[in-house]
N, C-alpha and C positions, 0 to 999 in steps of 0.2 A: 519582422517578427522572428521569434527564438524558434528551432526545431527542435519540440520536446513532445517524446514520447511520454504517454501515462499508461499504466497498469491500473485497473481497478479489479476487486473482486473481494470477495465474502473472506473470513478469517480462516487460514489454512487450505488457499485455493491453490496454492504456490507462487505468488507473484515473486517472493524475495527468488527463487530460485532462476523465474523466470529472467527477474532483473539482472542478476548474475551472468546467466548464460548469453543473455542479448549483450550484456556488455563485453563480453571475451571477443564477441564477433564487430561490434560498432566502435568499440572503446570511445563511449560517448559520457559525458561528466554526469556522476549519479548525486542527483539531488537527495539530499540526506536530512529526511524530516528531524525536524525538535519533538520530543515529546518530556512528559511529565510523569511517565510511569515508571515503575524500577525496570534495572536492567536485567534480562534473563540470562542465565549461565553461560550460555553458546554465543552470547552476544556481545559486540564491542563498542565503545564510546567514540563518536563520531564517524562510523561503519556503518553499523545500521541505524543506529538514531544518533542524535546528538541531546543527550540523557541531561536534563536539569531540571534544576525544582519548581515547584510550580509557582512560587514568587518569582522565579527567573524569568520563566515562561510569560506569564502575565506581564511584567514589566517590558517585553519583547513585542508585544501585540501590535503595537502601531508599526513597526519593520516587519510582520508577517503578512504573507501575499493570502494569504486564508489559515484559519486556525479551527478545530473544533475540538469537543470535548465528548467524554465517554462516561458515561456511569457505568462503575463495574464494582465487582466483588473480588477483594484483597484478602485471604485467610477469614471469609464470611463478614470482613467488612463493607460496607459501602464505601467507595473513593470514586473521584472525579479524576480522570487522566485527559489533558490537553497534548494535542497533538497540532503540527501547523510546520509552513514550509516559508522559511526566510526569503527577503526578498533578494537578500545578496547571493542567494544560491541558483537564481535564473541565469543561467549561460546559454549561448546557443549550443546545438548538439547535446539535451542533455534527457535522461530518462530519470523518471520517478513514480512511485507509489503514491497512491492515495484513494480517498473513496468518492462519491457523486458530489459530497459538496464542495472537496477539492477540487474534483473536475471541473466543475460548472464557475471558480474561482481562475481555473487555469485553462480554461478554452481559448479564449480569446489570442493563447500563445501557440497553439499547436489544435490541428485537427486530428491528431494523429493519437486517438484512444483506445484501449484494449479491456473489455472485460473478461476476465478469466471465468471460466464457467467449470464448476468441479460439483459432484453429485453430495448431498450433505452427508452421507455414510462415507463417501473416503475424505473427505475432511476432516471429520472426526476421528479417523482411524490416523490420518497424521497428526493431528492436536492431541491426541494421546499419547506421541513419541517425546512430546515437550516435556521439560522437568516442571515446566509452572503448570502442569495441565490440573483442574478442577472441573469436576463435573457440573455442580452447579453452576460456575463462571462460564462453562461450556453453552449449557443450556441456554442460559441468558444471551449468548454471543449468537447463539444460531437463530435465535427468536429475531434478535435486533439486526440481525443480516438480512433475514429474510422481508424484514419491514422495509430496511434503506435501500434494497435491492431488488425492489418488487418491479420496478419499471427503468428499464434502462433506455436511454435516450438513443435515437436511430442513428445519430453521427457517430455512434461508440460501435466497433467492430466487437462480436462476441465469439471467443475465441474457447473451445472447449479444450481442457489440460487432462485428459487421459494418457498421455506420451509426449514427455520432454520433447523429444526431438522435435516429433510430428507438431507439438507447439511453436517450436523457436521456428521452424520453417514455415509454417502458416503466418507468424509475425512476419518473418522476413519477407517473405513474397508480397504480403500486402504492402509493405513500406518500398517495395522496386529490389530489393537487397537481396542477390542470390547469395549462397554458400558455394 
């Protein structure tokens, strides 16, 4: 069995920040997801995601542990973005960000899953700071997130993210790791 920490949460809930802070302490392998969505200005190829074309992503589906699609709006145009986790990235002592469908595919590897809970108004303020912010797309994501995360499985620990230090300390305590 692999030791994998799974972080889940709605858009702009702080998952990436938590992953980076946890990794500074634990020094785990970060599982970098594949995606067909465009790279954002502040992102780095193969660090934030493995950015690939839609065609390349589709050709790799047999080699993925899980994948999902998101219907989105980009500059007012409807698009489908793919996200997934490649089988080759699953290593012992790893940490990953995914959604509930991804969790269901990965739960056989680890019972250590955390749902990062943040009120919608705080998430909205965080999202507005992104260069790619679009109000129609954000409203679509709010609605989609509320549907997708309407029921969190009981074996996923719910962590409130109102203070990064407190959030990290709570996760470390549950993992049995103290700073």
